[in-house]
ZALO-14562 format. One record per atom (N, C-alpha, C, CB): x, y, z. Coordinates in steps of 0.02 Angstrom, whole numbers, padded with zeros to 5 digits, always signed. Glycine has a CB too. Layout:
N
XYZ;...
//
This chain:
276
-01485-00579+03957;-01472-00512+03929;-01411-00514+03885;-01464-00460+03987;-01417-00487+03825;-01362-00488+03777;-01305-00443+03800;-01386-00466+03708;-01245-00467+03791;-01187-00428+03811;-01174-00373+03761;-01125-00473+03819;-01160-00314+03787;-01149-00256+03743;-01080-00262+03710;-01154-00190+03783;-01079-00251+03646;-01017-00254+03608;-00991-00184+03599;-01028-00288+03539;-00932-00172+03626;-00902-00105+03622;-00863-00097+03557;-00856-00094+03682;-00849-00034+03542;-00810-00020+03482;-00741-00049+03484;-00806+00054+03471;-00712-00054+03545;-00645-00082+03552;-00645-00156+03533;-00621-00073+03623;-00697-00192+03555;-00702-00263+03538;-00709-00273+03463;-00760-00295+03575;-00747-00228+03432;-00757-00233+03360;-00691-00223+03323;-00809-00182+03336;-00653-00173+03345;-00589-00158+03312;-00541-00217+03321;-00558-00094+03340;-00537-00243+03382;-00492-00299+03395;-00511-00360+03354;-00492-00317+03470;-00576-00375+03351;-00599-00432+03312;-00585-00423+03238;-00674-00443+03323;-00595-00362+03213;-00583-00348+03142;-00509-00356+03125;-00606-00278+03125;-00465-00327+03167;-00393-00332+03156;-00371-00405+03159;-00355-00290+03207;-00396-00443+03208;-00377-00513+03214;-00400-00553+03154;-00408-00543+03278;-00460-00539+03129;-00486-00574+03070;-00443-00559+03008;-00558-00555+03057;-00424-00495+03000;-00383-00476+02943;-00313-00508+02947;-00376-00400+02938;-00285-00511+03008;-00220-00543+03017;-00223-00617+03001;-00195-00532+03088;-00276-00650+03025;-00284-00721+03011;-00292-00733+02936;-00344-00750+03050;-00332-00691+02904;-00342-00698+02832;-00278-00686+02793;-00395-00649+02808;-00238-00637+02816;-00174-00623+02782;-00125-00681+02789;-00143-00559+02809;-00122-00711+02850;-00078-00768+02861;-00097-00826+02816;-00079-00789+02935;-00162-00838+02809;-00186-00893+02767;-00172-00879+02693;-00262-00905+02778;-00181-00816+02673;-00174-00799+02602;-00101-00785+02582;-00216-00738+02586;-00057-00775+02631;+00011-00755+02615;+00048-00804+02570;+00050-00746+02679;+00044-00870+02581;+00080-00916+02534;+00058-00907+02462;+00068-00988+02555;-00007-00895+02451;-00031-00884+02382;-00003-00819+02355;-00108-00884+02380;-00003-00767+02396;+00025-00703+02375;+00099-00709+02358;+00015-00649+02429;+00136-00745+02400;+00208-00754+02388;+00219-00794+02324;+00240-00790+02448;+00178-00843+02310;+00185-00882+02249;+00173-00839+02188;+00136-00942+02250;+00122-00796+02191;+00108-00752+02134;+00165-00703+02123;+00042-00714+02146;+00192-00675+02177;+00248-00629+02170;+00310-00664+02142;+00264-00596+02237;+00322-00726+02166;+00381-00763+02141;+00375-00779+02067;+00390-00827+02181;+00314-00785+02043;+00305-00801+01971;+00327-00744+01926;+00232-00818+01957;+00333-00683+01954;+00354-00625+01914;+00428-00608+01925;+00310-00564+01931;+00464-00652+01961;+00535-00642+01973;+00577-00684+01926;+00553-00658+02046;+00640-00667+01921;+00687-00712+01887;+00706-00768+01935;+00750-00672+01862;+00738-00820+01908;+00757-00876+01952;+00806-00854+02006;+00788-00931+01910;+00851-00808+01989;+00899-00784+02039;+00864-00745+02095;+00952-00739+02007;+00815-00703+02076;+00779-00664+02126;+00734-00708+02168;+00738-00609+02093;+00709-00763+02138;+00667-00809+02176;+00706-00844+02231;+00635-00860+02130;+00772-00854+02220;+00814-00888+02268;+00852-00838+02313;+00864-00932+02233;+00843-00774+02301;+00883-00723+02336;+00870-00725+02411;+00868-00654+02309;+00923-00711+02450;+00918-00706+02523;+00953-00642+02546;+00950-00769+02558;+00918-00598+02580;+00847-00602+02599;+00802-00590+02539;+00831-00550+02654;+00743-00618+02540;+00698-00611+02483;+00671-00541+02474;+00641-00660+02489;+00658-00522+02414;+00627-00457+02399;+00552-00467+02392;+00657-00425+02335;+00515-00420+02421;+00442-00428+02422;+00410-00394+02361;+00413-00399+02487;+00418-00329+02354;+00387-00293+02299;+00438-00260+02253;+00338-00242+02325;+00496-00243+02282;+00545-00205+02244;+00595-00253+02211;+00582-00155+02290;+00576-00276+02152;+00619-00320+02112;+00602-00308+02039;+00609-00395+02132;+00640-00338+01995;+00629-00330+01923;+00571-00376+01902;+00694-00347+01883;+00514-00346+01888;+00455-00384+01869;+00462-00408+01797;+00390-00342+01878;+00446-00471+01786;+00451-00499+01718;+00397-00552+01708;+00521-00530+01707;+00374-00558+01647;+00325-00610+01629;+00359-00667+01590;+00268-00579+01587;+00425-00670+01595;+00463-00721+01558;+00443-00792+01579;+00538-00711+01568;+00429-00801+01644;+00411-00868+01669;+00346-00893+01638;+00405-00868+01745;+00298-00847+01630;+00234-00867+01600;+00244-00885+01526;+00182-00811+01607;+00286-00848+01492;+00301-00864+01422;+00335-00931+01416;+00344-00808+01390;+00382-00945+01463;+00417-01009+01462;+00370-01067+01475;+00474-01009+01513;+00325-01057+01522;+00276-01109+01539;+00231-01123+01479;+00233-01089+01600;+00209-01071+01444;+00166-01080+01386;+00203-01116+01330;+00140-01013+01362;+00267-01101+01321;+00305-01133+01268;+00319-01206+01284;+00371-01095+01257;+00332-01221+01347;+00352-01289+01367;+00292-01335+01373;+00389-01288+01432;+00236-01310+01398;+00178-01352+01412;+00116-01324+01378;+00166-01359+01488;+00069-01369+01363;+00005-01349+01334;-00044-01337+01392;-00023-01404+01285;-00045-01276+01416;-00086-01259+01475;-00160-01272+01462;-00076-01187+01495;-00184-01252+01404;-00256-01260+01389;-00277-01334+01389;-00272-01229+01321;-00232-01377+01365;-00247-01449+01365;-00256-01475+01436;-00191-01489+01329;-00210-01457+01480;-00214-01478+01550;-00274-01447+01585;-00149-01461+01587;-00287-01383+01571;-00344-01350+01602;-00410-01382+01580;-00344-01275+01584;-00414-01401+01516;-00475-01434+01492;-00483-01502+01526;-00472-01443+01416;-00428-01538+01535;-00432-01602+01570;-00456-01593+01642;-00364-01637+01570;-00430-01542+01676;-00451-01529+01745;-00525-01512+01747;-00410-01472+01775;-00548-01472+01699;-00618-01452+01698;-00663-01512+01686;-00629-01400+01644;-00645-01555+01639;-00685-01614+01624;-00685-01664+01682;-00660-01648+01559;-00625-01677+01709;-00619-01726+01763;-00654-01702+01827;-00545-01741+01778;-00640-01640+01847;-00670-01613+01908;-00745-01604+01899;-00638-01546+01927;-00766-01575+01843;-00837-01565+01831;-00875-01630+01823;-00848-01522+01770;-00846-01678+01786;-00879-01742+01776;-00886-01781+01840;-00842-01782+01726;-00833-01784+01880;-00837-01821+01944;-00886-01788+01992;-00768-01826+01976;-00889-01722+01991;-00936-01686+02035;-01008-01700+02014;-00923-01611+02033;-01021-01697+01949;-01089-01708+01925;-01113-01779+01941;-01092-01696+01850;-01071-01829+01928;-01090-01899+01941;-01099-01910+02016;-01037-01948+01914;-01054-01881+02057;-01060-01888+02130;-01125-01858+02155;-01000-01855+02165;-01145-01801+02128;-01208-01769+02149;-01268-01811+02128;-01214-01698+02120;-01266-01840+02068;-01322-01881+02045;-01331-01943+02088;-01311-01902+01972;-01275-01970+02114;-01280-02028+02157;-01297-02008+02229;-01213-02068+02156;-01267-01953+02252;-01273-01933+02323;-01342-01906+02340;-01221-01882+02340;-01376-01871+02295;-01441-01841+02311;-01493-01894+02329;-01466-01799+02252;-01504-01944+02287;-01553-01996+02308;-01528-02037+02368;-01568-02043+02249;-01462-02048+02373;-01436-02086+02430;-01448-02048+02495;-01361-02101+02421;-01432-01983+02495;-01442-01943+02555;-01517-01935+02571;-01410-01873+02546;-01558-01931+02519;-01631-01925+02530;-01657-01988+02565;-01668-01915+02462;-01636-02047+02542;-01661-02109+02572;-01637-02115+02644;-01637-02169+02531;-01576-02095+02659;-01550-02101+02727;-01580-02049+02774;-01474-02094+02726;-01599-01991+02746;-01627-01938+02789;-01701-01948+02802;-01615-01870+02756;-01739-01973+02752;-01812-01975+02758;-01840-02046+02761;-01843-01938+02701;-01800-02095+02744;-01822-02165+02750;-01766-02207+02782;-01842-02194+02681;-01745-02189+02842;-01688-02224+02872;-01708-02294+02896;-01661-02184+02931;-01658-02337+02899;-01667-02404+02926;-01620-02411+02987;-01651-02459+02872;-01621-02468+03018;-01578-02478+03076;-01504-02482+03057;-01599-02542+03113;-01490-02490+02993;-01422-02495+02969;-01396-02428+02940;-01416-02548+02916;-01437-02377+02940;-01418-02314+02908;-01356-02283+02941;-01476-02264+02911;-01356-02280+03007;-01298-02250+03042;-01235-02291+03030;-01312-02246+03117;-01242-02357+03028;-01183-02399+03015;-01156-02387+02945;-01202-02473+03023;-01201-02379+02897;-01179-02366+02828;-01144-02299+02823;-01239-02368+02780;-01171-02248+02856;-01140-02182+02855;-01070-02184+02886;-01184-02131+02892;-01064-02218+02942;-00999-02224+02975;-00950-02263+02932;-01006-02256+03043;-00975-02315+02899;-00932-02355+02855;-00906-02313+02796;-00969-02416+02828;-00951-02273+02766;-00930-02230+02711;-00877-02180+02734;-00990-02193+02681;-00889-02150+02793;-00841-02102+02819;-00774-02135+02835;-00869-02067+02881;-00775-02198+02858;-00714-02233+02876;-00670-02245+02815;-00730-02299+02910;-00700-02249+02755;-00660-02259+02695;-00613-02200+02681;-00705-02271+02634;-00631-02141+02706;-00588-02082+02697;-00529-02083+02745;-00628-02019+02707;-00532-02126+02796;-00477-02129+02844;-00420-02173+02819;-00502-02156+02910;-00432-02213+02768;-00380-02256+02741;-00337-02217+02692;-00411-02319+02706;-00271-02219+02699;-00228-02183+02652;-00234-02211+02581;-00154-02185+02674;-00240-02168+02531;-00249-02192+02462;-00193-02237+02438;-00254-02133+02416;-00132-02227+02464;-00076-02268+02442;-00086-02342+02460;-00011-02243+02473;-00130-02355+02509;-00143-02424+02528;-00178-02464+02474;-00183-02425+02590;-00214-02430+02429;-00250-02466+02376;-00224-02446+02307;-00325-02452+02381;-00167-02413+02305;-00140-02390+02241;-00124-02448+02194;-00078-02348+02252;-00089-02499+02220;-00067-02554+02177;-00126-02592+02147;-00023-02603+02216;-00177-02614+02186;-00233-02649+02155;-00272-02606+02106;-00280-02675+02207;-00282-02542+02122;-00319-02499+02077;-00278-02487+02013;-00335-02431+02111;-00213-02479+02020;-00171-02470+01961;-00174-02531+01915;-00098-02457+01981;-00171-02591+01944;-00174-02652+01904;-00243-02660+01871;-00159-02714+01948;-00296-02643+01908;-00363-02646+01878;-00369-02598+01820;-00417-02630+01932;-00345-02538+01829;-00347-02488+01776;-00306-02509+01716;-00323-02420+01801;-00249-02540+01729;-00206-02563+01674;-00240-02618+01634;-00139-02588+01701;-00271-02665+01668;-00304-02721+01633;-00367-02698+01596;-00323-02775+01683;-00399-02645+01621;-00461-02621+01589;-00448-02564+01540;-00509-02597+01642;-00385-02545+01531;-00368-02492+01484;-00390-02423+01505;-00398-02507+01418;-00392-02411+01571;-00415-02346+01597;-00358-02300+01618;-00460-02357+01656;-00296-02323+01612;-00240-02280+01630;-00235-02222+01581;-00174-02320+01630;-00222-02163+01608;-00215-02102+01568;-00277-02088+01526;-00154-02107+01523;-00335-02099+01556;-00398-02082+01523;-00440-02037+01568;-00438-02147+01504;-00478-01993+01538;-00520-01948+01577;-00573-01986+01615;-00553-01896+01532;-00602-02037+01583;-00655-02075+01615;-00628-02111+01677;-00685-02126+01566;-00566-02135+01674;-00536-02168+01731;-00527-02121+01790;-00470-02199+01713;-00505-02060+01776;-00496-02010+01829;-00563-01987+01857;-00457-01950+01803;-00612-01979+01813;-00679-01960+01836;-00706-02012+01885;-00727-01951+01776;-00697-02075+01868;-00723-02130+01910;-00690-02131+01978;-00713-02196+01875;-00624-02127+01980;-00588-02133+02044;-00600-02072+02088;-00513-02143+02032;-00603-02012+02058;-00616-01952+02098;-00687-01950+02124;-00601-01889+02057;-00734-01976+02084;-00803-01981+02106;-00809-02027+02166;-00849-02006+02049;-00777-02085+02163;-00778-02132+02219;-00744-02102+02281;-00745-02197+02200;-00690-02066+02271;-00653-02038+02327;-00691-01985+02365;-00588-02011+02303;-00729-01943+02328;-00765-01888+02360;-00837-01904+02377;-00763-01828+02315;-00862-01961+02355;-00933-01978+02365;-00952-01981+02439;-00948-02044+02333;-00912-02010+02484;-00932-02011+02555;-00943-01941+02584;-00880-02047+02596;-00899-01894+02567;-00905-01826+02592;-00969-01793+02565;-00844-01784+02574;-00983-01803+02500;-01042-01774+02470;-01106-01801+02502;-01043-01787+02394;-01109-01866+02512;-01168-01896+02543;-01177-01871+02615;-01163-01973+02542;-01123-01867+02652;-01127-01843+02721;-01152-01771+02724;-01059-01848+02756;-01126-01728+02681;-01147-01658+02681;-01220-01651+02663;-01105-01616+02632;-01242-01687+02611;-01312-01683+02591;-01358-01714+02643;-01322-01717+02523;-01335-01768+02675;-01375-01800+02727;-01388-01752+02785;-01339-01863+02752;-01336-01720+02809;-01345-01673+02865;-01388-01614+02846;-01277-01648+02890;-01385-01594+02783;-01426-01538+02760;-01499-01559+02752;-01399-01509+02694;-01510-01617+02722;-01579-01641+02713;-01614-01654+02779;-01579-01705+02671;-01575-01671+02831;-01605-01685+02896;-01638-01624+02926;-01552-01711+02943;-01618-01564+02903;-01647-01503+02929;-01712-01483+02895;-01597-01447+02922;-01730-01518+02842;-01792-01504+02807;-01850-01540+02842;-01788-01525+02731;-01902-01504+02862;-01958-01537+02897;-01990-01591+02854;-02011-01485+02917;-02003-01649+02885;-02034-01703+02848;-02107-01688+02830;-02031-01767+02889;-02137-01641+02867;-02207-01624+02853;-02216-01598+02782;-02232-01572+02903;-02166-01562+02757;-02171-01535+02690;-02172-01591+02638;-02112-01486+02675;-02129-01640+02648;-02127-01696+02601;-02190-01739+02607;-02065-01739+02614;-02216-01747+02668;-02277-01785+02677;-02336-01751+02644;-02291-01795+02752;-02337-01684+02647;-02390-01646+02613;-02386-01657+02537;-02385-01571+02630;-02325-01659+02510;-02317-01671+02438;-02341-01740+02420;-02243-01661+02418;-02328-01789+02463;-02351-01857+02449;-02427-01862+02451;-02320-01907+02499;-02457-01826+02497;-02530-01826+02502;-02562-01796+02440;-02553-01789+02564;-02524-01750+02407;-02549-01720+02345;-02536-01764+02285;-02518-01652+02335;-02507-01823+02296;-02497-01870+02242;-02428-01867+02210;-02547-01859+02190;-02379-01833+02242;-02312-01828+02212;-02276-01895+02218;-02271-01773+02247;-02245-01916+02164;-02205-01977+02164;-02136-01960+02194;-02198-02006+02092;-02095-02012+02204;-02029-02001+02233;-01987-01956+02187;-01994-02067+02245;-01992-01968+02122;-01954-01927+02075;-01975-01854+02076;-01962-01953+02005;-02041-01842+02076;-02065-01773+02080;-02049-01741+02147;-02140-01771+02068;-02050-01781+02199;-02032-01756+02266;-01960-01732+02267;-02044-01810+02319;-01916-01771+02236;-01846-01752+02234;-01834-01690+02192;-01804-01810+02207;-01867-01687+02134;-01853-01634+02086;-01889-01569+02103;-01873-01656+02016;-01953-01573+02121;-01994-01513+02128;-02002-01489+02200;-02061-01525+02099;-01987-01531+02249;-01996-01512+02319;-01929-01506+02355;-02042-01562+02355;-01891-01561+02355;-01830-01562+02393;-01775-01518+02363;-01805-01633+02399;-01765-01524+02298;-01710-01488+02266;-01716-01412+02272;-01707-01506+02193;-01775-01381+02258;-01779-01308+02267;-01765-01285+02338;-01847-01284+02245;-01786-01324+02388;-01775-01305+02457;-01702-01313+02477;-01819-01346+02503;-01666-01357+02444;-01598-01373+02464;-01546-01343+02418;-01589-01448+02465;-01565-01293+02378;-01518-01263+02330;-01454-01237+02364;-01552-01207+02293;-01458-01200+02421;-01396-01177+02452;-01350-01235+02472;-01412-01135+02514;-01378-01287+02501;-01338-01345+02520;-01310-01382+02461;-01378-01392+02562;-01350-01389+02408;-01326-01422+02348;-01269-01383+02315;-01383-01432+02298;-01277-01316+02313;-01226-01274+02282;-01161-01277+02321;-01251-01202+02277;-01164-01272+02387;-01103-01273+02427;-01070-01342+02423;-01118-01256+02500;-01109-01395+02423;-01081-01463+02418;-01048-01472+02350;-01136-01516+02428;-01081-01448+02297;-01053-01455+02230;-00987-01416+02224;-01103-01431+02178;-00986-01355+02252;-00926-01314+02247;-00869-01345+02286;-00940-01244+02274;-00882-01370+02346;-00830-01402+02385;-00803-01465+02350;-00857-01420+02455;-00848-01505+02322;-00827-01565+02286;-00785-01546+02224;-00888-01606+02264;-00805-01493+02190;-00767-01470+02132;-00696-01449+02152;-00803-01411+02098;-00690-01414+02208;-00624-01393+02232;-00581-01453+02250;-00631-01345+02292;-00611-01501+02285;-00574-01561+02305;-00550-01600+02243;-00617-01607+02349;-00593-01607+02194;-00574-01643+02133;-00522-01605+02093;-00636-01656+02090;-00528-01539+02091;-00480-01498+02053;-00410-01502+02084;-00504-01424+02052;-00407-01505+02151;-00342-01505+02185;-00314-01575+02198;-00349-01469+02251;-00351-01626+02179;-00327-01695+02191;-00262-01707+02152;-00381-01746+02171;-00211-01729+02189;-00146-01740+02157;-00125-01813+02157;-00094-01698+02192;-00141-01850+02210;-00115-01918+02216;-00137-01962+02158;-00137-01949+02282;-00203-01966+02146;-00228-02010+02094;-00212-01984+02025;-00303-02019+02101;-00213-01919+02015;-00200-01892+01948;-00126-01902+01929;-00218-01818+01945;-00081-01898+01978;-00010-01907+01963;+00006-01981+01949;+00032-01882+02020;-00030-02026+01980;-00015-02098+01974;-00054-02132+01918;-00029-02132+02038;-00110-02103+01897;-00151-02137+01847;-00153-02100+01780;-00221-02144+01873;-00116-02046+01774;-00115-02010+01709;-00044-01987+01695;-00163-01949+01711;-00029-01979+01631;+00038-01957+01610;+00034-01899+01561;+00076-02015+01579;-00006-01905+01508;-00006-01854+01456;-00077-01838+01431;+00037-01876+01398;-00110-01889+01404;-00175-01876+01371;-00228-01848+01419;-00200-01939+01340;-00232-01876+01479;-00283-01855+01527;-00254-01815+01584;-00320-01915+01554;-00191-01796+01579;-00157-01762+01634;-00189-01694+01649;-00082-01753+01619;-00212-01683+01710;-00241-01618+01728;-00187-01570+01751;-00294-01626+01783;-00208-01515+01782;-00160-01463+01801;-00114-01484+01858;-00198-01401+01821;-00134-01532+01899;-00089-01556+01952;-00028-01589+01922;-00126-01604+01998;-00037-01627+01869;+00019-01657+01833;+00060-01603+01797;-00005-01709+01782;+00026-01553+01772;+00058-01496+01740;+00106-01461+01789;+00005-01445+01715;+00086-01453+01852;+00129-01422+01902;+00188-01468+01919;+00090-01406+01966;+00174-01532+01928;+00226-01579+01948;+00280-01586+01895;+00195-01648+01962;+00265-01571+01833;+00314-01578+01779;+00372-01528+01786;+00281-01569+01712;+00364-01478+01828;+00417-01428+01838;+00463-01446+01895;+00386-01360+01850;+00454-01506+01923;+00502-01533+01971;+00542-01587+01935;+00465-01562+02035;+00605-01574+01924;+00647-01619+01883;+00711-01635+01920;+00662-01587+01815;+00748-01686+01896;+00813-01703+01928;+00862-01646+01925;+00843-01764+01893;+00852-01598+01879;+00897-01541+01874;+00888-01493+01933;+00885-01504+01809;+00832-01499+01968;+00819-01454+02024;+00750-01421+02017;+00873-01402+02029;+00734-01382+02067;+00670-01345+02066;+00682-01275+02040;+00639-01344+02137;+00644-01257+01989;+00646-01189+01962;+00587-01152+01993;+00644-01188+01883;+00602-01116+02049;+00548-01089+02089;+00505-01038+02050;+00576-01056+02151;+00536-00997+02010;+00498-00946+01974;+00451-00978+01923;+00546-00897+01938;+00476-01027+01884;+00433-01061+01836;+00380-01102+01871;+00476-01106+01790;+00400-01135+01926;+00351-01175+01964;+00296-01130+01992;+00386-01212+02020;+00314-01071+02015;+00264-01024+02041;+00217-01000+01986;+00298-00964+02074;+00245-00988+01926;+00203-00967+01870;+00155-01023+01850;+00247-00948+01809;+00179-01085+01848;+00135-01141+01831;+00081-01151+01884;+00177-01206+01823;+00100-01144+01947;+00052-01152+02002;-00001-01097+02001;+00088-01152+02070;+00021-01036+01985;-00027-00980+01981;-00078-00992+01926;+00010-00914+01969;-00054-01015+01868;-00100-01030+01813;-00147-01087+01832;-00061-01048+01750;-00123-01135+01872;-00163-01193+01889;-00219-01176+01939;-00119-01248+01919;-00205-01133+01987;-00255-01118+02038;-00299-01059+02019;-00221-01102+02104;-00281-01022+01967;-00319-00962+01948;-00393-00977+01934;-00288-00930+01887;-00410-01028+01894;-00481-01039+01879;-00522-01055+01942;-00489-01095+01830;-00498-01102+01984;-00536-01122+02042;-00536-01067+02094;-00507-01186+02072;-00484-01026+02096;-00482-00970+02143;-00534-00918+02124;-00411-00938+02145;-00542-00905+02060;-00592-00857+02036;-00662-00884+02051;-00584-00843+01961;-00674-00948+02037;-00739-00978+02051;-00755-00974+02126;-00741-01051+02027;-00706-00991+02167;-00717-00989+02239;-00730-00918+02264;-00658-01018+02275;-00696-00869+02235;-00704-00799+02257;-00775-00775+02243;-00653-00754+02221;-00801-00789+02183;-00867-00765+02165;-00923-00808+02196;-00875-00764+02090;-00905-00868+02221;-00956-00912+02250;-00951-00917+02326;-00949-00982+02220;-00909-00875+02357;-00897-00882+02428;-00960-00869+02470;-00843-00834+02450;-01002-00822+02449;-01063-00808+02487;-01110-00869+02486;-01099-00746+02459;-01116-00899+02428;-01159-00958+02421;-01130-01016+02461;-01167-00978+02348;-01064-01023+02461;-01032-01077+02498;-01043-01068+02573;-00957-01079+02483;-01032-01008+02598;-01041-00995+02670;-01115-01004+02689;-01017-00925+02688;-01159-00980+02647;-01231-00987+02662;-01252-01060+02666;-01272-00951+02608;-01227-01100+02620;-01246-01170+02619;-01216-01210+02677;-01226-01201+02555;-01156-01189+02700;-01123-01227+02753;-01145-01206+02823;-01049-01219+02747;-01174-01146+02830;-01188-01120+02896;-01262-01112+02911;-01154-01055+02905;-01304-01112+02860;-01375-01101+02872;-01415-01164+02855;-01400-01042+02831;-01472-01170+02886;-01518-01226+02872;-01560-01213+02811;-01563-01239+02932;-01596-01263+02790;-01637-01257+02729;-01699-01216+02743;-01656-01325+02703;-01727-01220+02802;-01789-01186+02819;-01778-01144+02881;-01847-01236+02829;-01794-01081+02879;-01788-01037+02937;-01854-01031+02973;-01762-00968+02917;
//
């Protein structure tokens, strides 16, 4: 028998959810507010929350000092390109592991996942030397390649778990009708897995957009994305919190907007199966 949910429980759950959401969102809110302060007000103790002299001087300074559009375009190309290539590789890989597994499939999945447990700094020197010898330092293609490799295990795992929920009978019926593997992937599997594909793509895009370690170490100017753009405001002279907050706000704004409008699709893909 289902337990009756009282109005009190609903109110408590709602308040707790809003408090948790506010705690998670508060650092972003504080960063946005600090971007409209002067440097003195950003360092003031006790800090002012809403009642301060609002100014857009920091955004003007950031625009004058750095080419925001150049860095934003690099982030878009690098994050979008690595996501697209990772999806093209992961879809057939996850399909083969989900519907044509071998005795080594579980071992391969665990091995791929284990690569994410190794700290990136452990392979920084060899990858840096390889990139230097191949002329890939400070290039978009070099960043696309390394970010694709870094996120590929997560993409394959997510698609694998999602494909496993699709009944094999549907694919077998398509094969009996004469569908080839390519047609099976494009016309049968892909339409059924759109929520999972969309959520996986969005998550991979966010991970690639926010990647800082490889972008800071393998790019300087030409291919530098927004993570490098933010790091440029940390100098030996000190941290300029107001300018740094303005740069950070500009850097996260595009992906924050995409995530906000895609949140329903993301939640649907992560929490629901392909077939009900």
